[in-house]
KEDREN-334277 format. One line per field, with one value per residue (C-alpha): residue number from 1; residue in three letters; y negated, z negated, x negated. Coordinates in pm, 1 decimal. Layout:
<rs>
resi = c(NUM, ...)
resn = c(ALA, ...)
Y = c(Y, ...)
Z = c(Z, ...)
X = c(X, ...)
</rs>
This chain:
<rs>
resi = c(1, 2, 3, 4, 5, 6, 7, 8, 9, 10, 11, 12, 13, 14, 15, 16, 17, 18, 19, 20, 21, 22, 23, 24, 25, 26, 27, 28, 29, 30, 31, 32, 33, 34, 35, 36, 37, 38, 39, 40, 41, 42, 43, 44, 45, 46, 47, 48, 49, 50, 51, 52, 53, 54, 55, 56, 57, 58, 59, 60, 61, 62, 63, 64, 65, 66, 67, 68, 69, 70, 71, 72, 73, 74, 75, 76, 77, 78, 79, 80, 81, 82, 83, 84, 85, 86, 87, 88, 89, 90, 91, 92, 93, 94, 95, 96, 97, 98, 99, 100, 101, 102, 103, 104, 105, 106, 107, 108, 109, 110, 111, 112, 113, 114, 115, 116, 117, 118, 119, 120, 121, 122, 123, 124, 125, 126, 127, 128, 129, 130, 131, 132, 133, 134, 135, 136, 137, 138, 139, 140, 141, 142, 143, 144, 145, 146, 147, 148, 149, 150, 151, 152, 153, 154, 155, 156, 157, 158, 159, 160, 161, 162, 163, 164, 165, 166, 167, 168, 169, 170, 171, 172, 173, 174, 175, 176, 177, 178, 179, 180, 181, 182, 183, 184, 185, 186, 187, 188, 189, 190, 191, 192, 193, 194, 195, 196, 197, 198, 199, 200, 201, 202, 203, 204, 205, 206, 207, 208, 209, 210, 211, 212, 213, 214, 215, 216, 217, 218, 219, 220, 221, 222, 223, 224, 225, 226, 227, 228, 229, 230, 231, 232, 233, 234, 235, 236, 237, 238, 239, 240, 241, 242, 243, 244, 245, 246, 247, 248, 249, 250, 251, 252, 253, 254, 255, 256, 257, 258, 259, 260, 261, 262, 263, 264, 265, 266, 267, 268, 269, 270, 271, 272, 273, 274, 275, 276, 277, 278, 279, 280, 281, 282, 283, 284, 285, 286, 287, 288, 289, 290, 291, 292, 293, 294, 295, 296, 297, 298, 299, 300, 301, 302, 303, 304, 305, 306, 307, 308, 309, 310, 311, 312, 313, 314, 315, 316, 317, 318, 319, 320, 321, 322, 323, 324, 325, 326, 327, 328, 329, 330, 331, 332, 333, 334, 335, 336, 337, 338, 339, 340, 341, 342, 343, 344, 345, 346, 347, 348, 349, 350, 351, 352, 353, 354, 355, 356, 357, 358, 359, 360, 361, 362, 363, 364, 365, 366, 367, 368, 369, 370, 371, 372, 373, 374, 375, 376, 377, 378, 379, 380, 381, 382, 383, 384, 385, 386, 387, 388, 389, 390, 391, 392, 393, 394, 395, 396, 397, 398, 399, 400, 401, 402, 403, 404, 405, 406, 407, 408, 409, 410, 411, 412, 413, 414, 415, 416, 417, 418, 419, 420, 421, 422, 423, 424, 425, 426, 427, 428, 429, 430, 431, 432, 433, 434, 435, 436, 437, 438, 439, 440, 441, 442, 443, 444, 445, 446, 447, 448, 449, 450, 451, 452, 453, 454, 455, 456, 457, 458, 459, 460, 461, 462, 463, 464, 465, 466, 467, 468, 469, 470, 471, 472, 473, 474, 475, 476, 477)
resn = c(MET, SER, THR, ALA, SER, TRP, SER, THR, LEU, PHE, GLN, GLY, ARG, ARG, ALA, ALA, HIS, THR, LEU, LEU, LEU, THR, LEU, GLY, VAL, GLY, VAL, HIS, ALA, VAL, ASP, VAL, PHE, ILE, VAL, ALA, THR, VAL, LEU, PRO, SER, VAL, VAL, ALA, ASP, ILE, GLY, GLY, ALA, ALA, PHE, TYR, THR, TRP, ALA, THR, MET, LEU, TYR, ILE, VAL, ALA, SER, ILE, LEU, GLY, THR, ALA, SER, GLY, ALA, LEU, LEU, ARG, ALA, MET, TYR, GLY, MET, ARG, GLY, GLY, TYR, LEU, THR, GLY, ALA, LEU, VAL, PHE, LEU, ALA, GLY, SER, ILE, GLY, CYS, ALA, VAL, ALA, PRO, HIS, MET, LEU, VAL, LEU, LEU, GLY, SER, ARG, THR, LEU, GLN, GLY, LEU, GLY, GLY, GLY, ALA, LEU, VAL, ALA, LEU, SER, TYR, SER, MET, VAL, SER, THR, LEU, TYR, THR, GLU, GLU, LEU, ARG, PRO, ARG, ILE, LEU, SER, ALA, VAL, SER, GLY, VAL, TRP, GLY, ALA, ALA, ALA, LEU, LEU, GLY, PRO, LEU, VAL, GLY, GLY, VAL, PHE, ALA, GLU, PHE, GLY, TRP, TRP, ARG, GLY, ALA, PHE, TRP, ILE, ALA, LEU, PRO, VAL, VAL, ILE, VAL, LEU, LEU, ARG, LEU, LEU, TRP, ARG, THR, LEU, PRO, SER, THR, GLU, ARG, VAL, GLY, THR, VAL, PRO, HIS, VAL, PRO, LEU, LEU, ARG, LEU, THR, LEU, LEU, GLY, THR, GLY, VAL, LEU, CYS, VAL, ALA, TRP, SER, GLY, HIS, ILE, VAL, SER, LEU, GLY, MET, ARG, LEU, VAL, LEU, ILE, GLY, CYS, ALA, GLY, ILE, LEU, VAL, MET, LEU, THR, PHE, ARG, LEU, ASP, ALA, GLY, ALA, SER, HIS, ARG, LEU, PHE, PRO, SER, GLN, PRO, LEU, SER, LEU, ARG, THR, PRO, VAL, GLY, THR, ALA, THR, TRP, ILE, PHE, PHE, LEU, PHE, GLY, VAL, MET, ALA, SER, GLN, VAL, SER, VAL, PHE, LEU, PRO, LEU, VAL, VAL, GLN, VAL, LEU, HIS, GLY, VAL, SER, PRO, LEU, GLY, ALA, GLY, TYR, PHE, SER, ALA, LEU, ARG, SER, LEU, ALA, TRP, THR, ALA, ALA, ALA, LEU, CYS, SER, ALA, GLY, LEU, GLN, GLY, ARG, GLY, VAL, ARG, ARG, ALA, ILE, LEU, SER, GLY, PRO, LEU, VAL, LEU, THR, CYS, GLY, VAL, VAL, GLY, GLN, ALA, LEU, VAL, VAL, VAL, ASN, GLY, SER, LEU, PHE, LEU, LEU, GLY, SER, PHE, VAL, VAL, LEU, THR, GLY, VAL, GLY, ILE, GLY, LEU, CYS, PHE, ALA, HIS, ILE, SER, SER, TRP, SER, MET, THR, ALA, ALA, ARG, PRO, GLY, GLU, GLU, GLU, ARG, THR, ALA, SER, CYS, ILE, PRO, MET, ALA, GLN, SER, LEU, GLY, ILE, ALA, PHE, GLY, ALA, ALA, THR, ALA, GLY, VAL, VAL, ALA, ASN, MET, ALA, GLY, LEU, ALA, ALA, GLY, VAL, SER, PRO, PHE, THR, VAL, ALA, ALA, ALA, ALA, THR, TRP, VAL, TYR, GLY, LEU, SER, THR, VAL, ALA, PRO, ALA, VAL, ILE, THR, GLY, LEU, ALA, PHE, ARG, PHE, LEU, TRP, LEU, HIS, ARG, VAL, HIS, PRO, SER, PRO, LEU, PRO, ARG, GLY, MET, ARG, VAL, PRO, GLU, GLY, ALA, ASP, SER)
Y = c(-11242.9, -11099.0, -11094.7, -10760.3, -10778.2, -10595.1, -10407.6, -10250.7, -10010.4, -9860.1, -9882.7, -9497.3, -9228.3, -9468.5, -9485.0, -9136.8, -9226.4, -9484.2, -9297.6, -9039.4, -9283.0, -9462.3, -9102.6, -8960.9, -9309.6, -9265.4, -8912.5, -9018.8, -9335.0, -9296.1, -8958.1, -9212.7, -9378.4, -9159.4, -8900.8, -9199.2, -9264.1, -8886.9, -8764.9, -8843.1, -8584.2, -8312.0, -8316.2, -8334.1, -7970.8, -7805.3, -7906.0, -8044.2, -8333.7, -8338.5, -8305.7, -8592.1, -8814.0, -8478.6, -8459.0, -8860.7, -8812.5, -8449.1, -8609.6, -8909.2, -8723.6, -8445.1, -8708.5, -8862.7, -8556.1, -8566.2, -8877.9, -8746.9, -8446.0, -8660.2, -8648.5, -8294.2, -8156.3, -8312.0, -8197.2, -7847.0, -7823.6, -8171.3, -8413.3, -8194.5, -7909.1, -8149.0, -8310.8, -7987.6, -7867.7, -8214.3, -8186.3, -7785.9, -7887.9, -8164.9, -7971.1, -7657.4, -7865.4, -8034.1, -7740.4, -7600.4, -7911.5, -7865.0, -7512.8, -7540.9, -7308.5, -7466.2, -7745.8, -7552.0, -7454.4, -7853.7, -7948.0, -7717.6, -7819.5, -8192.3, -8096.8, -7948.7, -8283.1, -8504.2, -8327.3, -8291.6, -8666.8, -8793.0, -8599.8, -8724.5, -9060.8, -9023.2, -8885.8, -9159.4, -9408.7, -9224.2, -9236.6, -9630.6, -9582.7, -9357.4, -9397.0, -9789.4, -10041.0, -10342.5, -10593.0, -10376.3, -10247.4, -10513.1, -10435.7, -10115.8, -10120.0, -10420.7, -10188.0, -9919.2, -10201.8, -10235.3, -9849.3, -9897.6, -10246.6, -10028.9, -9704.5, -9992.6, -10055.4, -9779.9, -9507.7, -9623.1, -9638.8, -9283.4, -9144.9, -9330.4, -9185.1, -8847.2, -8877.5, -9050.8, -8758.2, -8478.0, -8361.3, -8393.5, -8115.8, -8339.4, -8579.3, -8305.5, -8151.5, -8481.0, -8407.3, -8117.0, -8277.6, -8580.0, -8339.3, -8076.5, -8451.1, -8519.2, -8088.7, -8160.4, -8519.8, -8432.0, -8104.8, -8268.0, -8601.6, -8482.6, -8312.6, -7964.9, -7889.0, -8233.8, -8195.0, -8424.0, -8192.5, -7878.7, -7812.5, -7473.2, -7494.0, -7674.3, -7919.6, -7758.8, -7931.3, -8279.1, -8238.6, -8098.4, -8368.3, -8616.1, -8432.7, -8468.7, -8795.6, -8887.2, -8671.4, -8838.0, -9162.0, -9078.3, -8908.4, -9150.8, -9317.0, -9020.9, -9091.4, -9281.9, -9308.8, -9619.0, -9454.7, -9168.0, -9357.6, -9591.0, -9243.1, -9080.3, -9376.0, -9397.1, -9035.7, -9136.2, -9384.7, -9136.7, -8858.8, -9054.8, -9233.4, -8853.1, -8789.9, -9027.7, -8993.6, -8621.2, -8692.5, -8916.6, -8619.7, -8424.3, -8270.0, -8285.0, -8591.4, -8711.5, -9061.8, -9285.6, -9407.2, -9640.4, -9678.4, -9844.0, -10116.2, -10465.4, -10493.5, -10348.9, -10411.3, -10114.0, -10064.0, -10438.8, -10328.4, -10054.7, -10269.1, -10479.8, -10233.5, -10050.2, -10387.3, -10434.7, -10136.7, -10243.3, -10536.2, -10490.4, -10172.0, -10446.3, -10682.7, -10440.6, -10117.6, -10363.6, -10565.2, -10365.4, -10402.9, -10769.2, -10839.0, -10630.0, -10698.4, -11084.6, -11218.4, -10968.6, -10777.2, -10468.1, -10139.1, -10115.1, -10515.2, -10465.5, -10179.5, -10498.4, -10738.7, -10541.6, -10480.7, -10818.5, -10785.3, -10522.1, -10707.7, -11039.2, -10829.3, -10654.7, -10985.4, -11175.3, -10884.5, -10902.2, -11274.1, -11244.8, -10945.6, -11108.8, -11370.6, -11376.9, -11507.9, -11785.8, -11699.8, -11371.1, -11540.1, -11806.8, -11494.8, -11325.6, -11611.7, -11783.2, -11444.1, -11371.0, -11749.3, -11688.5, -11380.9, -11547.7, -11834.2, -11612.2, -11373.6, -11658.7, -11814.5, -11504.9, -11484.7, -11833.7, -11815.0, -11415.0, -11449.8, -11827.7, -11917.6, -11918.4, -11567.9, -11796.9, -11887.0, -11543.8, -11437.1, -11687.4, -11619.1, -11214.1, -11302.8, -11529.9, -11219.5, -11016.8, -11296.7, -11329.4, -10926.1, -10945.2, -11203.7, -10997.1, -10636.9, -10509.9, -10787.2, -10674.7, -10266.6, -10315.4, -10463.2, -10247.0, -9973.8, -10190.9, -10200.4, -9764.0, -9649.0, -9396.3, -9061.3, -9224.2, -9417.6, -9179.8, -9121.6, -9455.8, -9526.1, -9239.6, -9413.7, -9689.8, -9541.8, -9365.3, -9635.9, -9837.4, -9504.7, -9497.8, -9869.2, -9813.8, -9541.8, -9756.7, -10029.7, -9871.2, -9703.1, -10023.3, -10200.6, -9958.8, -9952.8, -10350.9, -10331.1, -10123.3, -10322.5, -10616.6, -10454.2, -10238.8, -9897.6, -10023.6, -10023.9, -10228.8, -10528.9, -10887.8, -10984.1, -10683.1, -10653.1, -11049.2, -10984.1, -10720.0, -10901.1, -11171.1, -11017.0, -10740.9, -11035.4, -11271.3, -10908.1, -10921.9, -11262.1, -11099.6, -10821.4, -11121.1, -11375.4, -11081.6, -11015.9, -11390.1, -11358.5, -11022.0, -11164.6, -11471.0, -11189.0, -10980.7, -11216.1, -11324.5, -10975.8, -10910.4, -11205.5, -11079.8, -10711.9, -10671.7, -10359.7, -10078.9, -10003.4, -10225.0, -10268.0, -9970.3, -9765.8, -9538.1, -9481.1, -9118.5, -9186.3, -9155.8, -9272.2, -9629.9, -9468.7)
Z = c(-13940.1, -13827.0, -13489.8, -13365.3, -13134.9, -12781.2, -12959.4, -13255.3, -12962.6, -12942.2, -13265.5, -13501.3, -13411.6, -13200.5, -12973.5, -12837.2, -12846.6, -12653.4, -12371.9, -12406.8, -12373.9, -12094.8, -11876.1, -11961.3, -11788.3, -11537.5, -11387.3, -11333.4, -11161.5, -10952.4, -10847.0, -10709.9, -10497.6, -10349.2, -10239.7, -10077.8, -9862.9, -9777.8, -9667.7, -9300.7, -9312.8, -9516.7, -9252.9, -8948.5, -9092.5, -9297.6, -9109.3, -9242.6, -9111.3, -9220.1, -9579.6, -9552.2, -9808.9, -10011.4, -10147.2, -10311.6, -10410.4, -10578.9, -10755.8, -10889.9, -11010.8, -11162.0, -11335.0, -11499.6, -11670.3, -11788.7, -11962.1, -12097.0, -12254.2, -12425.5, -12712.6, -12722.6, -12613.3, -12932.7, -13169.5, -13015.1, -13029.1, -13218.0, -13050.7, -12943.7, -12812.4, -12633.5, -12442.3, -12373.9, -12236.2, -11998.2, -11876.6, -11791.6, -11599.2, -11439.8, -11362.7, -11248.3, -10976.7, -10823.4, -10777.0, -10616.5, -10414.6, -10252.1, -10160.6, -10028.5, -9687.4, -9583.0, -9765.8, -9945.3, -10215.7, -10144.7, -10276.5, -10564.2, -10669.4, -10619.9, -10905.3, -11131.6, -11089.6, -11207.1, -11495.5, -11647.8, -11550.3, -11641.9, -12001.0, -12008.4, -11996.0, -12226.8, -12507.1, -12396.4, -12543.7, -12788.2, -12905.6, -12904.2, -13165.4, -13406.9, -13394.2, -13332.2, -13623.8, -13484.0, -13420.9, -13188.7, -12998.6, -12749.8, -12662.2, -12606.8, -12427.9, -12206.5, -12093.6, -11960.0, -11775.4, -11625.8, -11595.3, -11369.3, -11184.8, -11131.4, -10984.7, -10725.0, -10590.1, -10638.1, -10528.8, -10147.4, -10076.4, -10259.2, -10057.5, -9706.1, -9753.7, -9794.5, -9527.6, -9284.2, -9358.4, -9286.4, -9611.4, -9766.7, -10006.4, -10202.3, -10300.6, -10525.6, -10612.8, -10776.0, -11044.6, -11148.9, -11372.5, -11481.2, -11679.4, -11772.3, -11941.7, -12085.7, -12222.3, -12385.6, -12561.8, -12679.7, -12836.8, -12988.3, -13117.0, -13175.1, -13486.5, -13435.1, -13681.3, -13672.3, -13601.3, -13610.6, -13635.6, -13478.3, -13176.0, -13183.9, -12798.6, -12477.4, -12439.1, -12073.6, -11997.1, -12082.7, -11874.8, -11571.4, -11582.5, -11571.7, -11302.1, -11127.0, -11142.5, -11022.9, -10760.9, -10637.0, -10659.2, -10486.3, -10227.5, -10162.6, -9925.2, -9690.4, -9599.1, -9311.3, -9438.1, -9636.2, -9799.7, -9900.6, -10020.3, -10256.6, -10367.7, -10479.4, -10627.6, -10841.3, -10890.4, -11029.0, -11265.9, -11395.1, -11487.1, -11651.2, -11837.3, -11975.0, -12048.8, -12264.4, -12416.6, -12506.5, -12624.0, -12910.1, -13049.8, -13042.9, -13332.0, -13145.6, -12959.0, -12663.1, -12724.2, -12974.9, -13170.3, -12948.0, -12666.7, -12458.9, -12727.6, -12712.8, -13058.2, -13181.8, -13056.6, -12933.3, -12741.1, -12539.9, -12483.0, -12307.1, -12081.9, -12012.5, -11951.2, -11726.9, -11549.4, -11492.0, -11295.2, -11107.7, -10986.4, -10912.0, -10691.3, -10495.8, -10450.3, -10368.9, -10160.2, -9802.8, -9882.7, -9670.5, -9390.8, -9438.1, -9433.3, -9136.2, -8892.9, -8972.0, -9070.7, -8858.3, -9153.3, -9094.9, -9252.9, -9533.9, -9547.6, -9657.6, -9912.7, -10056.2, -10021.0, -10223.5, -10498.7, -10582.9, -10821.7, -11017.7, -11080.9, -11169.9, -11409.2, -11512.8, -11561.9, -11741.8, -11985.8, -12064.1, -12165.1, -12358.9, -12574.1, -12830.5, -12937.1, -13248.9, -13440.1, -13234.6, -12948.2, -12882.0, -12913.1, -12631.0, -12419.6, -12461.1, -12373.7, -12072.9, -11922.3, -11751.8, -11681.3, -11478.8, -11360.7, -11237.9, -11041.5, -10880.9, -10777.2, -10668.8, -10453.1, -10275.1, -10199.7, -10021.5, -9842.9, -9709.2, -9396.6, -9325.5, -9581.6, -9463.6, -9608.2, -9888.4, -10068.8, -10034.7, -10190.9, -10420.7, -10529.3, -10533.1, -10744.2, -11036.4, -11049.4, -11176.9, -11419.4, -11575.7, -11670.9, -11793.9, -12011.5, -12215.1, -12151.7, -12385.0, -12645.0, -12609.5, -12607.3, -12902.9, -13083.7, -12948.2, -13119.5, -13495.6, -13444.8, -13424.0, -13657.6, -13914.3, -13744.7, -13467.3, -13335.7, -13101.3, -12908.7, -12868.9, -12763.9, -12484.1, -12382.4, -12234.2, -11938.6, -11883.4, -11894.7, -11611.8, -11394.5, -11380.5, -11324.1, -11023.2, -10856.9, -10878.7, -10750.4, -10468.6, -10355.3, -10400.1, -10193.3, -9936.7, -9926.1, -9908.8, -9632.8, -9443.6, -9444.7, -9346.0, -9031.2, -9071.0, -8998.8, -8623.6, -8598.9, -8664.7, -8519.8, -8632.4, -8690.9, -8842.8, -9092.1, -9176.6, -9221.1, -9412.1, -9615.9, -9669.3, -9844.2, -10040.1, -10200.7, -10261.1, -10460.2, -10626.6, -10834.2, -11021.0, -11221.4, -11348.2, -11445.5, -11628.8, -11824.8, -11924.6, -12127.5, -12274.3, -12340.8, -12581.8, -12737.9, -12784.5, -13016.4, -13196.9, -13296.6, -13386.6, -13622.7, -13755.9, -13774.9, -13957.7, -13927.0, -14064.5, -14288.2, -14354.6, -14148.4, -14102.0, -14258.5, -13946.6, -13882.7, -14019.0, -14286.5, -14117.5, -13767.3, -13797.6, -13914.2)
X = c(-10438.7, -10773.6, -10868.9, -11011.5, -11273.4, -11329.3, -11594.0, -11387.7, -11227.6, -11597.9, -11682.3, -11707.9, -11470.2, -11247.4, -11509.8, -11402.8, -11051.5, -11018.0, -11273.4, -11011.8, -10716.1, -10835.6, -10973.9, -10611.5, -10457.5, -10708.8, -10689.0, -10332.1, -10370.4, -10622.6, -10484.1, -10206.1, -10400.2, -10609.4, -10333.7, -10117.8, -10479.1, -10527.0, -10202.2, -10201.9, -10554.7, -10367.9, -10069.0, -10313.6, -10470.7, -10198.7, -9949.7, -9571.0, -9549.7, -9177.0, -9270.4, -9468.0, -9257.0, -9176.3, -9548.8, -9507.8, -9156.6, -9161.4, -9452.6, -9261.7, -8989.9, -9245.6, -9422.0, -9078.7, -9002.7, -9371.1, -9371.6, -9008.6, -9166.6, -9467.9, -9264.1, -9155.9, -9514.2, -9661.5, -9397.4, -9455.7, -9806.1, -9946.8, -10133.0, -10427.1, -10256.8, -10000.1, -10316.3, -10464.4, -10182.5, -10083.2, -10452.2, -10432.8, -10065.8, -10249.2, -10627.0, -10426.5, -10232.9, -10542.0, -10668.2, -10363.7, -10368.0, -10737.8, -10709.3, -10308.8, -10307.6, -9943.4, -9753.5, -9567.6, -9811.7, -9884.0, -9590.6, -9583.0, -9901.4, -9816.3, -9524.3, -9795.0, -10034.4, -9677.7, -9595.5, -9895.3, -9996.8, -9692.2, -9744.8, -10114.6, -9959.9, -9702.0, -9918.5, -10193.9, -9941.9, -9818.4, -10232.4, -10190.8, -9943.9, -10082.9, -10455.9, -10478.9, -10368.9, -10080.9, -10406.2, -10557.9, -10262.8, -10276.5, -10642.0, -10632.2, -10307.2, -10460.2, -10743.8, -10465.9, -10391.5, -10781.8, -10751.3, -10495.1, -10642.4, -10984.1, -10744.3, -10597.7, -10899.2, -11121.0, -10830.7, -10784.5, -11172.4, -11260.0, -10931.5, -11038.6, -11392.4, -11301.7, -11065.4, -11393.5, -11524.2, -11257.1, -11257.6, -10957.1, -10952.3, -11206.5, -11021.7, -10854.1, -11164.6, -11305.8, -11055.4, -11209.2, -11562.7, -11340.7, -11085.8, -11335.0, -11517.5, -11147.5, -11054.1, -11396.6, -11352.0, -10979.0, -11148.5, -11420.6, -11225.1, -10793.4, -10692.8, -10600.2, -10316.3, -10171.7, -9755.0, -9466.1, -9232.4, -9060.0, -8862.9, -8656.0, -8605.2, -8717.9, -8396.0, -8379.2, -7980.0, -8139.5, -8446.6, -8314.5, -8015.9, -8294.8, -8450.8, -8189.2, -8095.3, -8422.6, -8421.7, -8102.7, -8257.7, -8589.4, -8360.5, -8161.4, -8451.6, -8469.8, -8081.2, -7959.2, -7603.8, -7552.7, -7222.6, -7399.0, -7738.2, -7500.8, -7344.5, -7699.8, -7830.2, -7468.2, -7501.9, -7845.9, -7735.6, -7479.8, -7713.8, -7956.1, -7753.0, -7559.1, -7951.4, -7969.5, -7639.6, -7652.7, -7987.8, -7862.3, -7646.6, -7950.2, -8124.0, -8442.5, -8421.2, -8693.3, -8646.6, -8585.2, -8291.0, -8044.8, -8311.1, -8086.3, -7920.8, -7961.7, -7908.3, -8291.0, -8582.7, -8697.8, -8391.7, -8458.9, -8797.8, -8703.5, -8432.3, -8765.9, -8979.1, -8696.1, -8684.4, -9033.3, -9061.2, -8748.8, -8908.7, -9248.7, -9121.7, -8879.8, -9178.1, -9429.9, -9266.6, -9238.2, -9532.4, -9740.3, -9567.8, -9432.1, -9800.1, -9872.7, -9612.7, -9530.5, -9882.2, -10143.3, -10329.8, -10514.3, -10337.5, -10659.0, -10676.1, -10252.0, -10333.9, -10605.7, -10341.4, -10046.8, -10356.7, -10377.6, -10090.7, -10237.1, -10564.4, -10419.2, -10227.0, -10549.4, -10689.9, -10448.5, -10381.7, -10776.6, -10747.9, -10383.9, -10501.0, -10664.4, -10375.1, -10280.7, -9927.8, -9785.5, -10028.5, -9830.4, -9507.3, -9565.2, -9703.9, -9377.2, -9196.1, -9453.0, -9506.1, -9150.2, -9120.2, -9454.9, -9293.5, -9024.9, -9204.7, -9426.0, -9127.4, -8944.5, -9256.7, -9272.1, -8905.5, -8968.7, -9263.1, -9270.9, -9167.6, -9265.4, -9522.2, -9874.9, -10081.1, -10276.2, -9907.0, -9818.2, -10101.8, -10082.0, -9761.3, -9820.4, -10105.9, -9890.7, -9648.7, -9920.4, -10043.2, -9670.6, -9694.8, -10030.5, -9935.8, -9675.2, -9666.7, -9899.1, -9775.1, -9392.9, -9525.6, -9732.4, -9428.0, -9178.7, -9400.8, -9411.9, -9023.8, -8982.7, -8783.1, -8992.0, -9088.5, -9005.0, -9354.4, -9439.0, -9145.1, -9093.2, -9453.7, -9353.2, -9053.7, -9254.2, -9414.6, -9074.3, -8886.2, -9130.8, -9157.9, -8740.5, -8778.3, -8948.6, -8757.5, -8421.6, -8604.1, -8738.6, -8388.6, -8195.7, -8473.7, -8446.1, -8071.7, -8107.4, -8348.0, -8136.5, -7824.1, -8072.2, -8113.1, -8488.6, -8280.0, -8293.5, -8629.1, -8950.8, -8977.0, -9074.8, -8755.4, -8609.1, -8915.5, -8836.8, -8454.0, -8537.1, -8791.4, -8574.2, -8300.2, -8546.4, -8710.9, -8388.0, -8308.5, -8647.8, -8522.4, -8313.9, -8487.1, -8737.1, -8469.4, -8281.6, -8630.5, -8688.6, -8350.2, -8400.1, -8777.8, -8575.6, -8385.5, -8653.3, -8803.0, -8521.6, -8473.9, -8820.3, -8817.7, -8434.8, -8585.0, -8904.3, -9130.8, -8988.2, -9280.3, -9614.1, -9854.9, -10099.6, -9900.4, -9872.7, -10257.3, -10337.4, -10621.9, -10963.2, -10808.9, -11028.7, -11332.6)
</rs>
């Protein structure tokens, strides 16, 4: 098997595709980190402190709906039309946030941003499945990880600059030139008439059920009553599962066949991506609070300390992207093992260990994800049934986002049960961290078992089509 180099991503027409794909993910990734930094300035200017957390909550809900709709947009409008729709919706949301006179307008605009950003991410993964050969996919998926790593560094810095100068609206206006470049690229490089199917109607029932389920799990973090929190999380799980069940019997599906079946490589991979999100959320949601209260780190330092995992993920992904054959299998096996060591290490030292040790285990956690995430993603795309390649690719970021939402909700429940609801103090933070990080060790242990099964299924169920047949003629020219 030949080894494709990094330079192959920037040869011929593929250079424009690579730039378009990374920009599509980048506008969403940078926005996540910038807005988290400028929100205090937004509330100080236009008010709406009571709705402070809604700006993030509605964005999360909408972005999951956007990722779930990626294959739908492509089926309706083709690759260019779908990407154009996502970019324009994101741009409309950004402009709405930039000119918002009060919080309600901002919340509506953040919802549009989430829908557009989620669609861009889903369609970007769809592009990976369609426009890149199997040998190139680990590299381009690792480049996507690099975008998130860069966003983790640049987002807080850019947002902080705008907040420091007292012009928080600039944090939203900055998306305008980037999206204009994105629109020009997609108009010039993507096919205008390509379709992957016809969709007679928008699946409003399934999208409503999914959106309500995600809203339930997001809203649970704002409920004081423990019983009500558990009810909301349970309802969220039921609604999400019902969405998948209804989708399985639909003539035009949002998701691939058997997306949750452990008997198929795609279903097994979906659970892995979901648990990656659960674990990442559980180990990061309280990390800034822990290092500030228990280790005396400044708020800015805590933000960049939390970014260590993203940076380590990016570095490991870039280093392992060129692996082939047995090297890929070893990465898929060793990644979850390294991840488990990192999470268990954090659980052991988060309260009584040194900041250096905690940071080292945070880095180890990122390395574990980076070693295997791109390769599992690539293999799941290869295992897709004929005609389901784009739905399978779009399902990857959606499953991860769902995991992040459920991981944050369960971490919040455990933290409040441990005493954090009584107030922030070294004692309550230490108790909450002990239990939350103890809980976080479950997901990587399950991921390790699923990784073994994924490798076995990949050997038993070869690719439905010979390598390269999913790439349109001329896509690699």
